[in-house]
ROKOL-386356 format. One record per residue: residue number from 0; x, y, z of N, C-alpha, C in turn. Coordinates in Angstrom, 1 decimal. Last residue first. Layout:
ROKOL-386356
SITE  fise     n_x     n_y     n_z    ca_x    ca_y    ca_z     c_x     c_y     c_z
SITE   NUM       X       Y       Z       X       Y       Z       X       Y       Z
...
end
This chain:
ROKOL-386356
SITE  fise     n_x     n_y     n_z    ca_x    ca_y    ca_z     c_x     c_y     c_z
SITE   230    47.7    25.2   136.8    47.9    27.2   137.7    48.0    28.3   136.7
SITE   229    48.1    22.9   134.6    46.6    23.6   135.7    46.7    25.5   136.2
SITE   228    50.5    22.5   133.6    49.8    23.6   133.2    48.3    23.9   133.9
SITE   227    51.9    20.0   133.7    52.1    20.8   135.0    51.3    22.4   134.8
SITE   226    51.6    18.2   132.3    52.9    19.2   131.8    52.7    20.4   133.2
SITE   225    49.4    16.4   133.2    50.9    16.0   133.2    51.9    16.9   132.3
SITE   224    47.3    18.4   133.5    48.2    17.2   134.6    49.3    17.5   134.4
SITE   223    47.1    19.1   130.9    47.1    19.7   131.8    47.8    19.3   132.6
SITE   222    46.6    16.1   129.8    47.3    17.0   129.3    47.8    17.9   130.4
SITE   221    43.8    16.0   131.3    44.8    15.0   131.3    46.3    14.9   131.0
SITE   220    42.5    17.4   129.8    42.6    17.6   131.1    43.3    16.9   131.7
SITE   219    42.4    17.0   126.9    43.0    18.4   127.7    43.3    18.5   129.1
SITE   218    40.8    14.1   127.3    42.7    14.1   127.4    43.3    16.0   127.7
SITE   217    38.9    15.4   128.1    38.9    14.2   129.4    40.6    14.0   129.0
SITE   216    38.4    16.2   125.6    38.1    17.3   127.3    38.7    16.4   128.0
SITE   215    37.9    14.0   123.8    39.3    15.6   123.7    38.9    15.9   125.0
SITE   214    36.0    12.7   125.2    37.3    12.4   125.2    38.4    13.5   124.5
SITE   213    33.5    14.8   124.4    34.1    14.4   126.3    35.4    13.6   126.0
SITE   212    33.7    14.5   121.6    34.1    15.9   121.9    34.7    15.7   124.2
SITE   211    33.0    11.8   121.1    35.0    11.8   120.7    35.1    13.9   122.1
SITE   210    31.7     9.8   123.6    31.6    11.6   122.8    32.8    11.6   122.6
SITE   209    32.4     9.1   126.1    31.3     8.5   125.5    30.8     9.2   124.0
SITE   208    35.6     8.9   127.1    34.2     9.6   127.0    33.6     8.8   125.6
SITE   207    39.1     9.1   127.6    37.8     8.3   127.4    36.7     9.1   127.6
SITE   206    42.3    10.0   126.7    41.0    10.8   127.7    39.6    10.0   127.0
SITE   205    46.2    10.8   127.4    44.5    10.1   126.1    43.4    11.0   127.4
SITE   204    48.9    12.8   126.3    47.8    11.9   127.3    46.3    11.8   126.7
SITE   203    50.9    13.4   125.0    51.2    14.5   125.8    50.2    13.2   126.4
SITE   202    52.8    12.6   121.6    51.5    12.3   122.4    51.1    12.4   124.1
SITE   201    54.6    14.2   119.4    54.6    13.5   120.5    53.2    13.6   121.6
SITE   200    54.5    15.9   117.5    54.5    13.9   117.1    54.3    13.6   118.1
SITE   199    53.0    18.3   118.2    54.0    17.9   117.7    53.7    16.8   117.1
SITE   198    51.4    17.1   121.0    52.1    18.3   120.1    53.4    17.7   119.7
SITE   197    48.2    15.4   121.4    49.6    15.6   121.3    49.8    17.3   120.2
SITE   196    45.8    13.5   122.8    46.0    14.6   122.4    47.9    14.7   122.5
SITE   195    43.9    10.6   122.0    45.1    11.4   122.8    45.6    12.9   122.3
SITE   194    40.9     9.2   122.5    41.6    10.1   121.6    42.8    10.5   122.5
SITE   193    38.5     6.7   123.1    40.3     6.9   123.2    40.5     8.0   122.4
SITE   192    35.1     6.1   123.3    35.9     6.7   122.8    37.5     7.0   123.3
SITE   191    32.2     4.0   123.2    33.6     4.7   124.0    34.4     5.2   123.1
SITE   190    29.1     4.1   122.8    30.3     3.7   122.0    31.0     4.5   122.9
SITE   189    26.1     2.5   123.2    27.1     2.7   123.9    28.3     2.9   123.7
SITE   188    25.1     2.4   120.3    24.6     2.9   121.4    24.9     3.8   122.4
SITE   187    27.0     0.8   118.6    26.8     1.9   118.0    26.2     2.8   119.4
SITE   186    28.7    -1.1   121.1    28.0    -0.8   119.9    27.5     0.3   119.8
SITE   185    32.6    -0.8   121.5    31.4    -0.9   121.9    30.2    -0.7   121.3
SITE   184    35.4     1.4   120.7    35.0     0.1   121.3    33.0     0.4   121.4
SITE   183    37.7     3.3   119.5    36.6     3.2   119.1    35.9     2.1   119.6
SITE   182    41.0     4.3   119.5    40.1     3.8   119.7    38.9     4.0   120.1
SITE   181    42.0     7.4   119.4    42.8     6.1   119.0    42.1     4.7   119.1
SITE   180    41.7    10.0   117.1    41.1     8.9   118.0    41.5     7.6   117.6
SITE   179    43.6    12.8   118.3    43.8    11.8   117.2    42.7    10.8   118.4
SITE   178    44.3    16.1   118.5    43.6    15.3   118.4    43.7    14.3   117.7
SITE   177    47.1    18.8   118.9    45.9    18.0   118.0    45.7    17.2   118.6
SITE   176    48.3    22.2   119.9    47.9    21.0   120.0    46.6    20.3   119.3
SITE   175    50.9    24.1   118.1    49.0    24.5   118.4    48.9    22.5   119.0
SITE   174    53.2    25.5   120.5    52.9    24.4   119.2    51.5    24.7   119.2
SITE   173    54.7    27.3   122.0    54.8    27.8   120.8    53.9    26.7   119.6
SITE   172    54.8    26.4   124.5    55.7    25.9   123.4    55.4    26.1   122.5
SITE   171    53.8    28.0   125.9    54.8    27.8   126.5    55.9    26.9   125.5
SITE   170    51.6    28.9   124.3    52.3    30.1   125.1    53.7    29.4   125.5
SITE   169    50.6    26.6   123.1    50.7    28.1   122.1    52.1    28.9   122.7
SITE   168    50.3    25.6   125.5    50.8    24.5   124.8    51.2    26.0   123.7
SITE   167    48.0    27.1   126.9    49.4    27.0   127.1    50.2    26.6   126.4
SITE   166    45.7    27.1   124.8    46.7    28.4   125.4    47.8    28.4   126.1
SITE   165    45.0    24.3   124.9    45.7    24.8   123.4    46.3    26.5   123.9
SITE   164    44.1    23.8   127.6    45.1    23.2   127.0    46.2    24.1   125.7
SITE   163    42.1    26.1   127.7    43.0    26.3   128.5    44.4    25.2   128.1
SITE   162    40.3    24.5   125.3    41.1    26.0   125.1    42.0    25.9   126.3
SITE   161    40.2    22.4   126.6    40.7    22.1   125.5    41.5    23.8   124.8
SITE   160    38.6    22.5   129.3    40.3    22.1   129.1    41.0    21.9   127.8
SITE   159    37.4    26.0   129.0    36.8    24.4   129.0    38.3    24.1   129.1
SITE   158    37.2    28.0   131.6    37.7    27.5   130.4    37.5    26.5   130.0
SITE   157    37.1    28.3   134.5    35.9    28.9   133.6    35.4    28.8   132.0
SITE   156    39.2    27.6   135.2    37.9    26.8   135.2    37.2    26.9   134.6
SITE   155    41.2    29.1   136.2    40.9    29.4   135.2    39.8    28.2   134.4
SITE   154    42.4    29.4   138.6    42.3    27.8   137.8    42.0    27.7   136.5
SITE   153    40.9    31.7   139.7    42.1    31.6   139.9    43.1    30.3   139.4
SITE   152    38.3    31.4   139.1    39.3    32.3   138.1    41.0    32.0   138.7
SITE   151    37.6    29.3   140.7    37.8    29.0   139.5    38.5    29.8   138.9
SITE   150    38.5    30.2   143.3    39.2    29.3   143.1    39.2    29.0   141.3
SITE   149    36.8    32.3   143.6    37.9    32.5   143.8    38.5    31.0   142.6
SITE   148    34.1    31.0   143.9    34.1    31.9   142.8    35.8    32.5   142.5
SITE   147    33.4    29.0   145.8    34.3    29.0   144.9    34.6    29.8   143.7
SITE   146    31.8    30.7   147.3    32.8    30.5   147.5    34.0    30.0   146.6
SITE   145    29.0    30.3   146.2    29.4    31.3   145.5    30.9    31.6   146.3
SITE   144    28.1    27.5   146.8    28.2    28.1   145.6    29.6    29.0   145.6
SITE   143    26.6    27.3   149.7    27.5    26.5   148.7    28.3    26.0   147.8
SITE   142    26.3    29.9   150.3    27.2    29.2   151.2    27.5    27.9   150.4
SITE   141    24.5    30.8   148.2    25.8    31.3   148.5    26.8    30.7   149.5
SITE   140    22.4    28.7   148.4    23.2    28.8   147.1    24.5    29.3   147.5
SITE   139    21.5    29.3   150.6    21.7    28.6   151.1    23.0    28.3   149.2
SITE   138    20.2    32.2   150.2    21.1    31.8   150.9    21.8    30.3   151.4
SITE   137    18.1    31.6   148.3    19.4    32.0   147.3    20.5    32.2   149.1
SITE   136    16.4    30.1   149.2    17.3    29.5   148.4    18.3    30.4   148.5
SITE   135    15.2    32.1   151.2    16.1    31.1   152.0    16.8    30.3   150.6
SITE   134    14.8    34.3   149.6    16.3    34.2   149.9    16.2    33.1   150.7
SITE   133    12.5    32.9   148.2    13.7    33.2   147.0    14.9    33.2   148.1
SITE   132    10.9    30.5   150.2    10.8    31.6   149.5    12.6    31.5   148.8
SITE   131    10.0    28.3   151.8    10.2    29.2   152.6    10.9    30.4   151.6
SITE   130     9.4    26.2   150.0     9.0    26.2   151.4     9.3    27.2   151.9
SITE   129    10.5    26.6   147.4     8.6    26.3   147.4     8.2    26.8   148.6
SITE   128    13.1    26.7   147.5    12.1    28.2   147.5    10.9    28.1   147.2
SITE   127    13.8    24.3   148.2    13.7    25.4   149.4    12.8    26.3   149.0
SITE   126    12.9    23.1   146.4    12.2    22.8   147.4    12.0    23.8   148.7
SITE   125    14.5    24.2   144.6    13.3    24.5   144.2    13.0    23.9   145.5
SITE   124    17.0    23.1   145.6    17.1    24.7   146.0    15.4    24.5   145.5
SITE   123    17.3    20.1   145.5    17.1    21.1   146.8    16.6    22.4   146.5
SITE   122    17.1    20.5   142.5    16.0    20.1   143.1    15.7    20.5   144.6
SITE   121    19.9    20.6   142.5    18.9    21.6   142.0    17.6    21.7   142.6
SITE   120    20.9    18.1   143.8    21.2    19.5   144.3    20.3    21.0   143.7
SITE   119    20.0    16.5   142.4    19.3    16.5   143.4    19.5    18.1   144.2
SITE   118    21.5    17.1   140.1    19.9    17.3   139.5    19.5    17.5   141.0
SITE   117    23.8    16.0   140.4    23.8    17.6   140.4    22.0    18.1   140.1
SITE   116    23.2    13.2   141.5    23.8    14.3   142.2    23.6    16.1   141.7
SITE   115    22.9    12.5   139.0    22.1    12.6   139.5    22.2    13.5   140.6
SITE   114    25.7    13.2   137.5    23.8    14.3   136.6    23.3    13.8   137.7
SITE   113    27.3    12.0   138.8    26.9    13.3   138.7    25.5    14.1   138.6
SITE   112    26.5     9.1   137.5    26.0     9.8   139.3    26.1    11.2   139.7
SITE   111    27.5     9.5   135.3    26.0     9.5   135.3    25.7     9.7   137.0
SITE   110    30.5    10.1   135.9    28.9    11.0   135.1    27.7    10.5   135.3
SITE   109    31.1     7.3   138.4    31.3     8.5   137.3    30.1     9.9   136.9
SITE   108    28.1     5.3   138.5    29.3     5.8   138.7    29.4     6.9   137.5
SITE   107    25.2     3.6   139.7    26.3     4.2   138.5    27.1     4.7   139.3
SITE   106    24.0     1.8   141.2    25.2     1.5   141.2    25.8     2.4   140.1
SITE   105    21.3     3.2   141.8    22.2     3.4   143.1    23.5     2.9   142.6
SITE   104    20.3     2.2   139.5    20.2     3.8   139.4    22.0     3.5   140.4
SITE   103    19.6    -0.2   140.0    20.3    -0.2   138.8    21.0     1.0   138.9
SITE   102    17.6     0.0   142.2    18.7    -0.7   142.4    20.2    -0.3   141.5
SITE   101    16.3     3.3   142.4    16.5     2.3   142.0    17.7     1.4   142.2
SITE   100    16.6     5.9   144.7    17.1     5.4   143.4    16.6     3.9   143.3
SITE    99    16.7     8.2   146.6    15.7     7.6   146.9    16.1     7.1   145.1
SITE    98    19.9     9.7   149.0    18.9     9.5   147.5    18.0     8.2   147.6
SITE    97    21.6    10.4   150.7    19.8    10.2   150.8    19.2     9.8   150.0
SITE    96    24.2     9.6   150.0    23.8     8.6   151.1    22.3     8.6   151.2
SITE    95    24.5    12.0   148.8    24.7    10.4   147.6    23.9     9.4   148.4
SITE    94    25.1    14.4   150.3    23.9    14.2   149.7    23.5    12.6   149.1
SITE    93    26.8    15.0   151.2    26.8    13.9   151.6    25.1    13.1   151.1
SITE    92    27.6    17.4   151.0    26.5    17.6   151.8    26.5    16.2   152.0
SITE    91    29.8    16.9   148.9    30.4    17.6   150.6    29.1    17.2   151.8
SITE    90    28.3    16.4   146.9    29.2    15.1   148.0    29.2    15.9   149.3
SITE    89    27.0    18.4   145.8    26.8    17.3   146.5    26.7    16.7   147.6
SITE    88    29.3    19.7   145.1    29.0    20.8   146.3    27.5    19.7   147.2
SITE    87    30.2    17.7   143.3    30.7    18.4   144.2    30.3    19.0   145.4
SITE    86    27.9    18.7   141.5    27.9    17.3   142.2    28.8    17.5   143.0
SITE    85    28.1    21.2   140.9    27.4    20.9   141.7    27.3    19.4   142.3
SITE    84    30.4    21.1   139.1    30.6    21.4   140.3    29.6    21.6   141.2
SITE    83    29.9    19.1   137.4    30.9    18.4   138.0    30.4    19.4   139.4
SITE    82    27.3    20.5   136.3    27.4    19.2   136.7    29.0    19.1   137.6
SITE    81    28.1    24.2   136.6    27.6    22.5   136.0    27.6    21.6   136.5
SITE    80    28.2    26.4   138.1    26.5    25.6   138.3    26.8    24.5   137.3
SITE    79    30.1    27.6   137.6    29.8    27.5   139.2    28.2    26.7   139.0
SITE    78    30.8    27.9   135.1    31.7    27.1   136.3    31.1    26.5   137.0
SITE    77    28.6    29.4   134.3    28.9    27.6   133.9    29.9    27.1   134.8
SITE    76    29.5    32.0   135.2    28.3    31.3   135.9    28.4    29.9   135.2
SITE    75    31.9    32.5   133.8    31.7    32.0   135.1    30.8    31.8   136.0
SITE    74    31.0    32.7   131.3    31.5    31.7   131.4    32.0    31.5   133.4
SITE    73    29.3    35.3   131.6    29.0    33.6   131.7    29.6    33.0   131.8
SITE    72    31.4    37.2   132.5    30.2    36.7   133.5    29.4    35.1   132.9
SITE    71    32.6    37.3   129.7    33.2    36.5   131.0    32.3    36.1   131.8
SITE    70    30.3    38.0   128.3    30.7    36.8   127.9    31.3    36.3   129.1
SITE    69    30.0    41.0   129.7    28.7    39.5   129.7    29.2    38.2   129.0
SITE    68    32.8    41.5   131.3    31.7    41.5   130.2    30.6    40.7   130.2
SITE    67    33.3    43.2   134.8    33.5    42.0   133.4    32.2    42.2   132.6
SITE    66    32.7    45.1   136.0    33.3    45.7   134.7    34.3    44.6   134.0
SITE    65    31.7    44.5   138.7    31.0    45.4   137.9    31.7    45.5   136.4
SITE    64    31.3    41.5   140.3    32.1    41.8   138.9    31.7    43.2   138.0
SITE    63    29.1    41.3   142.0    30.7    41.2   141.9    31.7    41.5   141.6
SITE    62    27.2    41.5   140.3    26.9    42.6   141.5    28.5    42.4   142.1
SITE    61    26.9    39.5   138.7    27.0    40.7   138.0    27.7    41.9   139.5
SITE    60    26.8    37.3   140.2    28.5    37.5   139.7    28.1    38.9   139.2
SITE    59    24.8    37.5   141.9    26.0    37.1   142.5    26.7    38.0   141.5
SITE    58    23.1    37.2   139.3    23.0    38.4   140.5    24.4    38.5   141.2
SITE    57    23.6    34.7   139.1    23.6    35.6   137.6    23.7    37.1   138.8
SITE    56    22.5    32.9   140.8    24.3    33.3   140.6    24.6    34.6   139.6
SITE    55    20.0    33.5   140.8    20.7    33.5   142.2    22.4    33.9   141.6
SITE    54    19.5    32.2   138.3    19.2    34.1   138.4    19.8    33.9   139.9
SITE    53    20.0    29.8   138.9    20.3    30.6   137.1    20.6    31.9   137.9
SITE    52    18.8    28.5   140.5    19.9    28.7   141.2    20.7    29.8   139.8
SITE    51    15.6    29.0   139.7    16.6    29.8   141.0    17.8    30.4   141.1
SITE    50    16.1    27.5   137.7    16.2    28.7   137.6    16.0    29.5   138.6
SITE    49    16.6    24.8   139.2    17.3    25.1   138.2    17.8    26.4   138.1
SITE    48    14.2    24.8   140.7    15.9    25.1   141.1    16.8    25.3   140.7
SITE    47    12.5    23.6   138.5    12.6    25.1   139.1    13.2    25.5   139.9
SITE    46    13.1    21.1   137.9    13.4    22.3   136.8    13.4    23.5   137.3
SITE    45    13.5    19.8   140.3    14.3    20.1   139.8    14.4    21.5   138.5
SITE    44    10.4    19.7   140.2    10.8    20.6   141.5    12.5    20.6   140.7
SITE    43    10.2    17.9   138.2     9.6    19.5   138.2    10.3    20.1   139.4
SITE    42    11.9    15.5   139.1    12.4    16.0   137.8    11.7    18.1   138.1
SITE    41    11.6    14.2   141.3    12.1    15.4   141.8    12.8    16.4   140.5
SITE    40     8.8    12.0   142.4    10.3    12.1   141.3    10.3    13.9   141.4
SITE    39     6.2    12.2   144.6     6.6    12.4   143.3     8.1    12.3   143.4
SITE    38     4.7     9.8   146.8     5.3    10.6   146.3     5.5    10.9   145.0
SITE    37     4.0     6.7   147.4     3.1     7.6   147.1     3.4     9.2   146.4
SITE    36     4.8     3.8   146.7     5.2     5.1   147.6     4.3     5.8   146.5
SITE    35     4.4     1.4   145.3     3.3     1.6   146.4     4.1     3.2   147.6
SITE    34     6.0     0.9   143.7     5.1     1.1   143.5     3.9     1.7   144.3
SITE    33     9.2     1.0   143.3     8.1     1.1   144.5     6.7     1.7   144.4
SITE    32    10.5     1.3   141.1    10.7     0.0   141.5     9.9     0.0   143.3
SITE    31     9.4     3.5   139.7     9.4     2.3   139.1     9.5     0.8   139.8
SITE    30    10.5     5.3   142.0     9.2     5.1   141.4     8.5     3.8   141.1
SITE    29    13.3     5.5   140.8    12.9     4.7   142.5    11.0     4.3   142.4
SITE    28    13.8     6.4   138.8    13.8     5.5   139.0    13.2     4.6   140.0
SITE    27    13.0     9.9   139.6    12.4     8.6   138.9    12.5     7.3   138.8
SITE    26    14.7    10.1   142.6    14.8    10.5   141.6    13.2     9.0   140.3
SITE    25    14.0    12.3   145.2    13.5    11.1   144.3    13.7    10.8   143.2
SITE    24    15.0    14.6   146.7    15.7    13.5   146.5    15.6    11.8   146.0
SITE    23    12.4    16.1   146.7    13.9    16.4   145.9    14.9    15.3   146.0
SITE    22    11.1    14.6   148.2    10.4    14.9   146.8    11.6    15.0   146.1
SITE    21    11.9    15.3   150.5    11.4    13.9   149.9    12.0    13.8   148.4
SITE    20    11.8    17.9   151.0    13.1    17.6   150.4    13.2    16.1   150.5
SITE    19     8.8    18.0   150.9     9.5    18.8   149.8    10.5    18.0   149.5
SITE    18     8.0    16.8   152.9     7.9    15.9   152.3     8.6    16.7   150.6
SITE    17     8.1    18.8   155.3     9.5    18.0   154.9     9.2    17.2   153.6
SITE    16     7.9    21.7   155.3     6.9    20.7   154.8     8.5    19.6   154.2
SITE    15     9.5    23.3   156.8     8.6    23.3   157.0     7.7    22.5   156.6
SITE    14    13.0    22.3   157.4    11.7    22.6   156.6    10.3    22.6   156.8
SITE    13    15.6    23.6   157.9    14.4    22.9   159.3    13.4    23.1   158.1
SITE    12    19.1    23.4   157.1    18.0    24.2   157.0    16.8    22.7   157.5
SITE    11    21.3    22.5   157.2    21.2    23.4   157.7    20.0    24.2   157.2
SITE    10    22.3    20.2   155.7    21.8    21.0   154.9    21.5    22.5   155.5
SITE     9    22.5    18.5   158.2    23.5    18.6   157.3    23.0    19.7   156.1
SITE     8    19.6    18.5   158.5    20.6    19.2   159.4    21.8    19.5   158.7
SITE     7    18.2    17.4   156.4    18.2    18.8   156.5    19.1    19.2   157.9
SITE     6    19.6    14.6   156.8    19.8    15.8   155.6    19.8    17.0   155.8
SITE     5    18.6    14.0   159.5    20.1    14.1   159.4    20.1    14.7   158.5
SITE     4    15.6    14.0   158.5    16.1    14.7   159.6    17.7    15.0   159.6
SITE     3    16.0    11.8   156.5    15.7    12.8   156.3    15.9    14.0   157.1
SITE     2    17.3     9.0   157.4    16.4     9.7   157.6    16.8    10.9   157.3
SITE     1    15.8     6.8   154.3    17.0     7.6   154.8    16.3     8.2   155.9
SITE     0    14.7     3.4   154.8    14.4     4.9   154.0    15.4     5.7   155.0
end
């Protein structure tokens, strides 16, 4: 069992009820392999944390950007609270080493691990809310997320990669990029798509994903890097 006092220290929080913190990092799969475990998994508390997170970030953005439209604020919020952003914050806190997972889930990498980390991050917010109220949860969110907003805006990461790549291609090369499926592998329930992004007849980059939409986004992201259009 991990040292949850160390986790609390990393979070900068002292829990009145340490059981809430343990619940926040307990994945459903752990209970399936440890029948003796009498605690709860984190899905309910993550549901609560998600709502607290959305309110806190919405309030922060509303006050910080009084001249921005609803659509712009929505895009900023999505960039701050998406799976990748929350997983990055969880990794910064070394949360991965404290998760209670099944042996199978513990081997997950990539997006699957990011989802687990993001869910646990939201569950910790829910645990803080239950343990100490909204102010404590909001203070934690502010420390972990609000500082990212300047980078989000500077890099325009509030736009999805396909939108950014298309805008850059039209601006810099007066061309509209297009996408082509290069391969599909695996059974129907676990397809892996490889998609290329092209400008004219030239392939710029490739991306892989479990859906065509994911592969296209990966290809666009790779294209932005290759063309030096991230800034």
